[in-house]
C-alpha positions in Angstrom: -25.8 0.4 3.5 -27.4 0.2 7.0 -25.8 2.3 9.7 -25.3 1.7 13.4 -28.4 2.7 15.4 -28.4 6.0 17.3 -27.4 5.5 21.0 -28.5 7.5 24.0 -26.1 10.0 25.5 -25.7 8.0 28.7 -24.7 5.0 26.7 -22.1 7.0 24.8 -20.7 8.4 28.0 -20.5 4.9 29.5 -18.6 3.8 26.4 -16.3 6.8 26.7 -15.6 6.0 30.3 -14.7 2.4 29.5 -12.4 3.5 26.7 -10.1 5.3 29.1 -9.5 8.0 26.5 -10.2 10.8 29.0 -9.0 11.5 32.5 -11.5 11.4 35.3 -11.6 15.2 35.6 -12.1 15.5 31.8 -14.9 13.0 32.0 -16.6 15.0 34.7 -16.6 18.2 32.6 -18.0 16.3 29.6 -20.8 14.7 31.7 -21.8 18.1 33.1 -21.9 19.7 29.7 -23.9 16.8 28.3 -26.8 17.2 30.6 -30.1 17.5 28.8 -28.8 15.8 25.6 -30.7 12.7 24.4 -28.6 11.5 21.5 -25.0 10.4 21.8 -24.3 11.4 18.3 -24.8 15.1 19.0 -22.3 14.8 21.9 -19.8 12.9 19.7 -20.0 15.7 17.1 -19.3 18.3 19.7 -16.3 16.5 21.2 -14.7 16.0 17.7 -15.3 19.6 16.8 -13.5 20.7 20.0 -10.6 18.3 19.5 -11.4 16.2 22.6 -11.9 13.1 20.4 -10.8 12.2 16.9 -13.4 11.2 14.3 -12.1 7.6 14.4 -12.5 7.5 18.2 -16.0 9.0 18.1 -17.4 6.7 15.5 -16.0 3.6 17.2 -17.5 4.7 20.5 -20.9 5.2 18.8 -20.6 1.7 17.4 -20.0 0.3 20.9 -16.2 -0.2 20.6 -14.6 0.4 24.0 -11.4 -1.6 24.1 -7.8 -1.2 22.8 -7.9 2.5 22.2 -4.7 2.4 24.2 -1.8 0.0 23.4 1.0 0.3 25.9 2.1 3.9 25.9 0.2 4.8 22.7 -3.3 6.3 22.2 -4.9 5.2 18.9 -6.1 8.2 16.9 -7.1 7.0 13.5 -6.8 4.1 11.0 -4.6 5.0 8.1 -4.3 1.9 6.1 -4.0 -1.9 5.7 -0.5 -3.4 5.5 0.8 -6.8 4.7 0.0 -8.3 8.1 -2.8 -6.2 9.5 -4.0 -2.6 9.9 -2.0 0.5 10.4 -3.1 3.2 12.9 -2.1 6.7 13.6 -1.3 7.0 17.4 0.3 9.3 19.9 2.8 8.5 22.6 1.1 9.5 25.9 4.3 10.9 27.5 6.4 12.2 24.6 3.4 13.4 22.5 5.1 12.0 19.4 2.7 10.9 16.6 3.6 7.5 15.2 2.2 4.8 13.0 1.3 1.5 14.7 1.3 -1.6 12.5 -0.9 -4.0 14.4 -0.7 -7.7 13.4 -4.0 -9.4 12.8 -5.3 -11.1 15.9 -6.3 -14.1 13.8 -2.7 -14.5 12.6 -0.8 -14.0 15.8 -1.8 -17.5 16.9 0.4 -19.1 14.3 4.2 -19.6 14.5 4.6 -18.4 10.9 2.8 -15.1 11.5 4.9 -14.4 14.7 8.1 -15.2 12.8 7.1 -12.8 9.9 6.4 -10.2 12.5 9.8 -10.7 14.2 11.5 -10.7 10.8 9.9 -7.4 9.8 10.8 -5.8 13.2 14.4 -6.8 13.0 14.8 -6.1 9.3 13.5 -2.5 9.4 15.3 -1.7 12.6 18.5 -1.9 10.6 17.3 0.4 7.9 18.3 3.9 8.7 17.8 6.1 5.6 15.8 9.3 4.8 13.8 7.4 2.1 12.8 4.5 4.4 10.1 4.6 7.1 12.0 4.5 10.4 11.2 1.9 13.0 11.0 3.0 16.7 9.8 0.0 18.6 8.2 -3.5 18.4 6.0 -4.6 21.3 3.2 -6.9 22.5 0.2 -6.0 24.7 -1.9 -8.9 25.7 -2.5 -10.7 22.3 -1.7 -7.6 20.2 1.6 -7.5 18.4 2.5 -4.2 16.9 5.4 -2.2 15.3 5.9 1.4 16.1 7.0 3.3 13.0 7.5 6.8 11.7 4.3 8.5 10.8 4.1 9.8 7.2 1.5 12.4 6.7 0.9 12.0 3.0 -0.7 9.4 0.7 0.9 6.4 -0.9 1.7 6.7 -4.6 -1.2 4.4 -5.6 -3.6 6.8 -3.9 -2.0 9.8 -5.4 -2.2 8.4 -9.0 -5.8 7.1 -8.5 -6.9 10.6 -7.4 -4.8 12.9 -9.6 -4.0 10.7 -12.6 -0.5 10.2 -14.2 2.1 12.4 -12.4 4.3 15.0 -14.1 7.4 13.4 -15.7 10.0 15.2 -13.6 8.1 14.4 -10.4 7.8 10.8 -11.3 11.5 10.6 -12.0 12.2 12.2 -8.7 10.0 9.8 -6.7 11.5 6.7 -8.4 15.0 8.2 -7.8 14.3 8.6 -4.1 12.9 5.1 -3.9 16.1 3.8 -5.5 18.2 5.6 -2.9 16.2 3.9 -0.2 16.6 0.5 -1.9 20.4 1.0 -2.1 20.5 1.2 1.7 18.7 -2.2 1.8 21.0 -3.5 -0.9 24.0 -2.5 1.1 22.7 -4.6 4.0 22.0 -7.6 1.8 18.2 -7.2 1.9 15.6 -7.5 -0.8 12.2 -5.9 -0.3 10.2 -8.3 -2.7 7.0 -6.2 -2.6 7.8 -2.9 -4.3 4.6 -1.3 -5.5 3.0 2.2 -5.5 1.1 1.4 -2.3 4.4 0.8 -0.5 5.9 4.2 -1.4 4.6 6.8 1.0 4.8 10.6 0.4 5.9 12.7 3.3 4.6 16.3 2.8 6.0 18.0 5.9 9.3 17.7 7.6 10.1 17.2 11.3 9.9 21.0 11.7 6.3 21.0 10.5 7.2 22.9 7.3 6.1 21.7 3.9 8.6 19.8 1.8 8.8 19.1 -1.9 7.8 15.6 -1.2 9.9 12.9 0.4 9.4 9.3 -0.6 9.5 6.7 2.1 9.7 3.0 1.5 7.6 0.9 3.8 6.5 -2.7 4.5 9.7 -4.7 4.5 7.6 -7.7 5.8 8.7 -9.8 2.8 12.3 -8.8 3.2 15.0 -11.5 2.7 18.2 -11.5 4.6 21.1 -13.0 2.6 23.9 -12.9 5.3 25.1 -15.8 7.3 23.4 -16.4 10.6 20.1 -15.1 9.4 16.9 -14.7 11.4 15.7 -18.1 10.2 17.4 -19.7 13.2 21.1 -19.7 12.4 21.1 -22.1 9.5 22.4 -19.5 7.1 19.6 -19.9 4.6 18.3 -16.4 5.0 15.0 -17.0 3.3 11.4 -16.9 4.3 9.9 -20.3 4.7 7.0 -20.7 2.3 5.2 -23.6 0.7 6.4 -25.0 -2.6 4.5 -23.9 -5.7 3.6 -20.5 -4.1 4.4 -16.9 -4.8 4.7 -13.8 -2.6 4.3 -10.3 -3.9 1.8 -8.3 -5.9 1.0 -9.7 -9.4 0.9 -6.3 -11.2 4.5 -5.6 -10.1 6.1 -9.0 -9.8 9.3 -9.9 -11.6 9.3 -13.0 -13.8 12.0 -14.7 -11.7 10.1 -14.0 -8.5 6.9 -15.6 -9.9 9.0 -18.7 -10.7 11.0 -19.1 -7.5 10.6 -16.9 -4.5 14.1 -17.9 -3.1 16.0 -17.0 -6.3 15.5 -13.2 -6.2 17.9 -10.4 -5.7 17.8 -6.6 -5.8 17.2 -6.7 -9.5 13.8 -8.2 -8.8 13.0 -5.1 -6.8 14.3 -2.9 -9.6 11.9 -4.7 -12.0 9.0 -4.0 -9.6 10.2 -0.4 -9.3 10.1 -0.2 -13.1 6.5 -1.4 -13.1 5.8 1.3 -10.4 7.5 3.9 -12.6 5.3 2.8 -15.5 2.2 3.3 -13.3 3.2 6.8 -12.2 3.8 7.9 -15.8 0.7 6.3 -17.4 -1.8 5.7 -14.7 -2.0 2.0 -15.7 -0.3 -1.1 -14.6 1.9 -2.8 -17.3 -0.5 -5.7 -17.9 -4.0 -4.6 -17.1 -6.9 -7.2 -17.0 -6.7 -10.9 -16.7 -6.4 -13.3 -13.7 -3.5 -13.4 -11.3 -1.9 -16.3 -13.1 -2.3 -14.7 -16.5 -0.6 -11.5 -15.2 2.3 -13.6 -13.9 2.7 -15.3 -17.3 2.6 -12.0 -19.2 5.3 -10.6 -17.1 7.5 -13.5 -18.3 6.7 -13.5 -22.0 5.1 -10.3 -23.1 6.3 -6.7 -23.5 4.0 -4.0 -22.1 2.7 -1.2 -24.3 5.6 1.2 -24.4 5.1 4.2 -22.1 5.8 6.6 -25.0 2.8 5.2 -26.8 0.5 5.9 -23.9 2.0 9.2 -23.1 3.5 11.1 -26.0 5.5 13.7 -23.9 7.7 11.1 -22.2 11.3 11.7 -23.3 12.9 8.8 -25.2 15.7 8.6 -22.5 13.1 8.2 -19.7 11.2 5.6 -21.8 14.5 3.7 -22.2 15.0 3.7 -18.5 11.5 2.2 -17.9 12.2 -0.4 -20.6 15.5 -1.4 -19.1 14.1 -1.7 -15.6 11.4 -4.1 -17.0 13.8 -6.3 -19.0 12.8 -10.0 -18.7 16.4 -11.1 -17.9 17.9 -9.6 -14.6 21.2 -9.2 -16.4 19.7 -6.7 -18.8 18.4 -4.4 -16.1 20.2 -1.9 -14.0 22.4 -3.9 -11.6 22.0 -1.7 -8.5 19.6 1.0 -7.3 22.4 3.5 -7.2 23.0 3.0 -10.9 19.3 3.7 -11.5 19.4 6.8 -9.3 22.3 8.2 -11.3 20.4 7.6 -14.6 17.3 9.4 -13.3 19.0 12.4 -11.7 19.1 14.5 -15.0 15.3 14.2 -15.4 14.2 14.4 -11.7 12.3 17.6 -10.7 11.2 17.9 -7.1 8.1 19.8 -6.2 4.8 19.8 -4.3 2.4 16.9 -5.1 -0.8 18.9 -5.0 -2.3 16.4 -2.7 -5.0 17.5 -0.3 -6.4 15.1 2.3 -9.9 14.2 1.0 -11.3 13.7 4.5 -10.2 17.2 5.5 -11.9 18.7 2.5 -15.2 17.2 3.5 -17.3 19.0 6.1 -17.4 16.9 9.2 -20.4 18.8 10.6 -23.0 19.9 8.1 -25.1 21.2 10.9 -24.4 23.3 14.0 -22.4 21.0 16.2 -23.4 22.8 19.4 -25.3 20.9 22.1 -28.4 22.9 21.5 -28.3 22.6 17.7 -31.1 20.8 15.8 -30.4 17.2 15.0 -30.8 16.5 11.3 -32.3 13.3 10.0 -29.9 10.6 8.8 -30.4 10.4 5.0 -29.6 7.5 2.6 -26.3 9.1 2.0 -25.3 8.1 5.5 -24.5 9.8 8.8 -21.1 11.4 9.6 -20.0 8.4 11.6 -20.7 5.4 9.3 -19.4 2.0 10.5 -19.8 -1.2 8.6 -22.4 -3.4 10.3 -20.3 -6.6 10.3 -18.1 -5.1 13.0 -20.8 -3.8 15.4 -20.9 -6.9 17.5 -17.3 -6.5 18.8 -16.1 -4.1 21.4 -12.5 -3.9 20.2 -11.6 -0.6 18.5 -9.0 -2.5 16.5 -11.4 -5.2 15.4 -11.5 -6.1 11.8 -7.8 -6.5 11.1 -7.4 -8.8 8.2 -5.0 -11.6 7.2 -2.0 -10.4 5.0 -3.1 -9.3 1.6 0.3 -10.6 0.2 0.5 -13.9 1.9 1.8 -17.0 0.0 -0.6 -17.8 -2.8 -0.6 -21.4 -4.2 -0.6 -21.1 -8.0 -3.1 -24.0 -8.1 -5.6 -21.9 -6.1 -5.3 -18.6 -8.0 -8.1 -19.2 -10.4 -10.6 -22.1 -10.4 -10.4 -22.7 -14.1 -6.6 -23.0 -14.0 -6.5 -25.6 -11.1 -5.5 -28.4 -13.5 -2.8 -26.4 -15.3 0.8 -26.0 -14.2 2.7 -22.8 -14.6 4.8 -24.3 -17.4 1.7 -25.4 -19.3 0.1 -21.9 -19.1 3.4 -20.4 -20.1 3.6 -22.6 -23.2 0.0 -21.8 -24.0 0.7 -18.1 -23.9 3.8 -18.6 -26.1 1.7 -20.5 -28.6 -0.9 -17.7 -28.7 1.9 -15.2 -29.3 3.3 -17.3 -32.2 -0.2 -17.4 -33.7 -0.5 -13.6 -33.4 2.9 -13.1 -35.0 2.0 -15.5 -37.8 -1.2 -13.8 -38.6 0.5 -10.4 -38.5 3.1 -11.6 -41.0 0.5 -13.1 -43.3 -1.5 -9.8 -43.1 1.5 -7.7 -43.9 2.5 -10.0 -46.7 -1.0 -9.7 -48.2 -1.0 -6.0 -47.9 2.4 -5.8 -49.6 1.2 -8.0 -52.5 -2.0 -5.9 -52.9 0.1 -2.7 -52.9 2.3 -4.2 -55.7 -0.7 -5.1 -57.8 -2.2 -1.7 -57.4 1.1 -0.1 -58.3 1.3 -2.1 -61.5 -2.3 -1.3 -62.4 -2.1 2.4 -61.8 1.4 3.2 -63.0 1.6 0.7 -66.0 2.9 2.6 -69.1 
């Protein structure tokens, strides 16, 4: 992949001045120390090594980004993920010094009424959620055309990242993480709210407490952007409907973790749909695999409705039968057959939950930022095919905004007719019937095969043991 061209030191200093990341006196010191340097990249390395800039800030400045490092009272430090409506950044309050997470709405979406309403819904919904297992909301604000939420910063990975890097988690730890998530969901349930996008990526792992000391791992639910309010006088404008307005024949959520009823009708879901999704998440933590791997989005939705996943105890032999039964009950097709509240699930998991450290180490911290001497006088190494320290995707070079590149929501309403080109002419009901027909054929062939084997065994018995 091509990389941004090297820039001269004076150009880097000009970018740094425009960014307003440093005070005038700090800039003066940097300019004096940079005399004699030719390449801005060497200066950037030194400033990151000394803690004057973060790596994120330095690489954006090297790529010519100079705007929106500061949003209101917050200085943007790093990008930490992509959420349902935009990107999430690590930031610091200039006065209080508190490190927070800024969820910045995509600039391309803020122009629409629907995006603004979703943003306002998320802000108001999460502001009501005060629980140790839910990411806290501090503020919601707008600077120019940037809408953003100010949330609690969680210093660990999400559970999708954790499993992808470390594989299936210990059974006791998996039970503890799901138990904590259930406790957070109970808070939402008590307020009449449904998350509707429970998945491993929306369960964050906090590794240190407010005192800076390591914890045994606290799970934090995040991204209530799809939350539904059931109470009268909802945020939808006082009509009492309490539902998000989406187009007919559409779904919201993540196919690998979506309940059968949510795939059929977004507006007819309750907390038991979240529990189904939490069961799929539990399955993933224990096995390292989603319940229905492979296939298109539409095929996954159908399989959630008509197929049983491979039992967890078949994929992992050390899973206790009682834990396997909890997973199976969570993923029951009919909501009435599942746990009826998150608290009920939490009680069932308590005997098996074992808290402890996750073993996670930040991969970026484990990689050397400066393979060579970062001093001003140090020799500058050639940029190899493996890429320089500050690699930036070329598609974003032509913009000066440090927050450029925010994307539309990854979980926006998806018309079923547009999920897969080959399925455009099929309705959900027709695909469901097709899947049922395929299952009946499999069962028929299985019965025929077993019958043939039984007949063959009988013949062999008569031949071998005939008096």
